C-alpha positions in Angstrom: 0.0 0.0 0.0 1.4 3.4 -1.0 1.8 5.9 1.7 2.8 9.6 1.3 4.2 11.6 4.2 4.4 15.4 3.7 6.4 17.9 5.7 7.6 21.5 5.5 4.5 23.6 5.9 4.3 26.5 8.2 3.5 30.2 8.8 5.6 32.7 6.8 5.4 36.3 5.6 4.7 37.4 2.1 7.8 37.1 -0.1 9.3 34.3 2.0 10.1 30.8 0.8 9.2 27.3 1.9 10.1 23.8 0.7 7.6 21.0 1.0 8.7 17.4 1.0 6.8 14.3 0.3 8.3 10.9 1.0 6.8 7.9 -1.0 6.5 4.5 0.6 5.2 1.1 -0.5 5.8 0.7 -4.2 8.2 1.6 -7.0 8.5 5.4 -6.9 9.6 5.6 -10.5 6.3 4.2 -11.7 4.4 7.2 -10.5 3.5 10.7 -11.5 3.7 12.9 -8.4 1.7 16.0 -7.8 1.0 18.7 -5.3 -2.5 20.0 -4.9 -3.8 22.7 -2.6 -7.1 23.6 -1.1 -8.0 26.8 0.6 -11.1 27.2 2.8 -14.2 27.5 0.7 -12.4 26.7 -2.5 -12.0 23.6 -4.6 -8.8 21.6 -4.5 -6.5 22.6 -7.4 -3.5 21.1 -9.0 -0.4 23.2 -8.2 2.3 21.2 -10.0 3.1 17.7 -11.1 6.2 15.8 -12.2 6.5 12.7 -14.3 8.9 9.8 -13.6 11.2 11.3 -16.2 11.0 14.7 -14.4 8.9 16.6 -16.9 7.0 19.2 -14.9 3.8 21.1 -15.1 3.0 24.1 -12.9 -0.2 26.0 -12.7 -0.2 29.5 -14.1 -0.8 30.9 -10.6 2.5 29.6 -9.4 4.6 29.5 -12.6 8.0 31.2 -12.0 7.6 31.0 -8.2 7.2 27.3 -7.5 9.5 24.5 -8.6 8.8 20.8 -8.4 11.6 18.2 -8.3 12.0 14.6 -7.4 14.9 12.5 -6.0 14.5 8.9 -7.0 17.3 7.8 -4.6 15.2 9.1 -1.7 11.7 8.4 -3.1 10.9 12.0 -2.4 9.3 14.9 -4.3 10.0 18.5 -3.3 8.0 21.6 -3.9 10.1 24.7 -3.6 7.9 27.7 -3.1 9.4 31.2 -3.5 7.9 34.7 -3.4 5.0 33.4 -1.4 1.7 35.4 -1.5 -1.2 35.5 0.9 -3.3 33.8 -1.8 -1.0 30.8 -1.6 -2.4 30.0 1.9 -3.9 26.6 1.8 -3.6 23.0 2.9 -1.1 21.3 0.5 -1.5 17.7 -0.4 1.0 15.4 -2.1 -0.5 12.8 -4.5 0.7 9.9 -6.5 -0.7 8.6 -9.8 0.4 5.2 -11.1 1.5 5.5 -14.7 -1.3 3.1 -15.7 -3.9 5.1 -14.0 -6.0 8.1 -15.2 -6.4 9.7 -11.7 -4.3 10.2 -8.7 -4.6 7.0 -6.6 -2.9 8.0 -3.4 -2.9 11.1 -1.2 -1.0 12.4 1.8 -2.5 13.8 4.9 -1.8 17.4 4.0 0.4 20.2 5.3 -0.7 23.7 6.1 0.9 26.7 4.5 -0.1 30.1 5.8 1.3 33.3 4.3 0.7 36.5 6.1 0.7 39.9 4.4 
């Protein structure tokens, strides 16, 4: 059973940086697309960024140029580097994994809170 363990959230000021980490357990990491989603109170969950096993990335327009997603296969870990944070980035951030044979994200982490004060 795949498990995802996130860390790195916190309370920061606008303009600061944070790095979120997600450690993958329970299967072959290189078979999965990894993604970060976020959900703010009263809003729908949205895809922030995702990375393929070959490290091709997608970032949402709202974070492009500020957030960078990377993965370390030796550590089965995916990182979301978040720079120039804005108050509108405040949300619970979730790591997710999608098997390469699947059409949806199969597994989800417990979430980590990111709060950006103005």
